[in-house]
C-alpha positions as CSV (number, residue, x, y, z in Angstrom):
1,M,0.0,0.0,0.0
2,R,2.8,2.4,0.8
3,I,4.1,2.1,-2.8
4,L,0.6,3.0,-4.2
5,V,0.4,6.1,-1.9
6,S,3.7,7.5,-3.2
7,F,2.4,7.8,-6.8
8,P,-0.5,10.3,-6.2
9,I,1.8,12.3,-3.8
10,A,4.4,12.6,-6.5
11,C,1.9,13.3,-9.2
12,F,0.1,16.1,-7.3
13,C,3.3,17.7,-6.2
14,C,4.7,17.6,-9.7
15,A,1.4,19.0,-11.0
16,F,2.0,22.0,-8.7
17,L,5.5,22.4,-10.1
18,T,4.3,22.2,-13.7
19,D,1.6,24.8,-12.9
20,L,4.3,27.1,-11.7
21,A,6.3,26.5,-14.8
22,Y,3.3,27.3,-17.0
23,V,2.7,30.6,-15.1
24,A,6.4,31.5,-15.7
25,T,6.6,30.5,-19.3
26,A,3.0,30.4,-20.7
27,D,4.1,27.3,-22.7
28,M,1.0,25.1,-23.2
29,M,3.2,22.0,-22.7
30,W,3.3,22.6,-19.0
31,A,-0.4,22.8,-18.7
32,D,-0.7,19.5,-20.6
33,F,1.8,17.9,-18.2
34,S,-0.4,19.1,-15.3
35,D,-3.5,17.6,-16.9
36,W,-1.8,14.2,-17.2
37,L,-0.2,14.3,-13.8
38,L,-3.5,15.1,-12.2
39,A,-5.3,12.3,-14.1
40,F,-2.7,9.7,-13.2
41,G,-2.6,10.9,-9.6
42,M,-6.4,10.4,-9.4
43,I,-6.2,6.9,-10.8
44,M,-3.4,5.9,-8.5
45,G,-5.1,7.7,-5.6
46,G,-8.2,5.6,-6.2
47,L,-6.1,2.4,-6.2
48,A,-4.4,3.5,-3.0
49,A,-7.7,4.1,-1.4
50,V,-8.9,0.6,-2.2
51,A,-5.7,-0.9,-0.9
52,G,-6.0,1.2,2.3
53,I,-9.6,0.0,2.9
54,V,-8.5,-3.6,2.4
55,S,-5.5,-3.2,4.8
56,L,-7.8,-1.5,7.3
57,F,-10.0,-4.6,7.5
58,R,-7.1,-7.0,7.5
59,R,-6.0,-8.0,11.0
60,R,-2.4,-7.2,11.9
61,T,-0.2,-8.1,15.0
62,S,2.1,-5.1,14.8
63,P,2.9,-3.2,18.0
64,V,3.1,0.0,16.1
65,R,-0.3,1.5,15.0
66,R,-0.4,4.7,13.0
67,P,-3.4,7.0,13.5
68,I,-5.8,6.1,10.8
69,V,-8.2,9.1,11.1
70,P,-5.7,11.8,9.9
71,L,-4.6,9.6,7.0
72,A,-8.1,8.8,5.9
73,L,-9.4,12.4,6.2
74,G,-6.3,13.7,4.5
75,G,-6.6,11.2,1.7
76,I,-10.2,12.0,1.1
77,V,-9.5,15.8,1.0
78,V,-6.5,15.3,-1.4
79,L,-8.6,13.2,-3.7
80,A,-11.5,15.7,-3.6
81,L,-9.1,18.6,-4.3
82,G,-7.5,16.6,-7.1
83,F,-10.8,15.9,-8.7
84,L,-11.8,19.6,-8.6
85,N,-8.3,20.5,-10.0
86,N,-8.9,18.0,-12.9
87,L,-12.2,19.8,-13.7
88,V,-10.5,23.2,-13.5
89,H,-7.5,22.1,-15.7
90,S,-9.9,20.8,-18.4
91,R,-10.6,24.4,-19.4
92,D,-8.7,26.3,-22.1
93,A,-5.2,27.5,-21.8
94,W,-4.5,30.3,-19.4
95,T,-7.7,30.0,-17.5
96,S,-7.0,26.3,-16.8
97,V,-4.1,27.2,-14.5
98,V,-4.4,30.8,-13.5
99,P,-5.8,31.5,-10.9
100,Q,-7.9,28.6,-9.7
101,G,-5.7,25.8,-11.0
102,I,-2.5,26.9,-9.3
103,V,-4.3,27.7,-6.0
104,L,-5.9,24.2,-6.0
105,S,-2.6,22.6,-6.7
106,G,-0.9,24.5,-3.9
107,V,-3.6,23.7,-1.4
108,T,-3.4,20.0,-2.4
109,V,0.3,20.0,-1.8
110,L,-0.3,21.7,1.6
111,V,-2.9,19.1,2.6
112,I,-0.4,16.4,1.6
113,L,2.3,17.9,3.8
114,L,-0.1,18.4,6.7
115,T,-1.4,14.9,6.5
116,A,2.1,13.4,6.4
117,W,3.2,15.6,9.4
118,R,0.0,14.8,11.4
119,S,0.2,11.0,10.9
120,S,4.0,10.5,11.1
121,A,4.3,9.8,14.8
122,P,3.7,6.1,15.6
123,I,1.5,5.3,18.5
124,Y,2.5,2.3,20.5
125,R,-0.2,0.1,22.1
126,Y,0.0,-2.3,25.0
127,D,-0.1,-5.9,23.9
128,P,0.5,-8.5,26.5
129,V,1.2,-11.2,23.9
130,L,4.0,-9.3,22.4
131,L,5.4,-8.4,25.9
132,N,5.5,-12.1,26.8
133,T,7.5,-13.0,23.7
134,G,10.2,-10.4,24.4
135,V,9.4,-8.1,21.5
136,R,9.6,-4.5,22.6
137,P,7.9,-1.7,20.8
């Protein structure tokens, strides 16, 4: 699942960079790159969401549990922003990026960073079975 999550993160962050390049150069190639990066990010984000739901219902015996609520909410917000950004980028040329497209791309990257920061600290839980086996968290 971690591999699948890295693809939409990279695509959405690179879409923001290509939006910045489009604003700086006004070359339509950068807007097209943003379109494709956003579309591929949405596809891989959907696959990552399905994998996350499957792993949520799969039972694990790991002593480290990451908080699931910030990850789930952050993922939902990022996919919603990515979908809106896809709709905005489907317009013609300059209006596809400036002003709404670049703002949505920037907010998406900000939500990705906040989600990663909020859910990065592992939470250890007490498990007597693991303590009896000598495994320490």
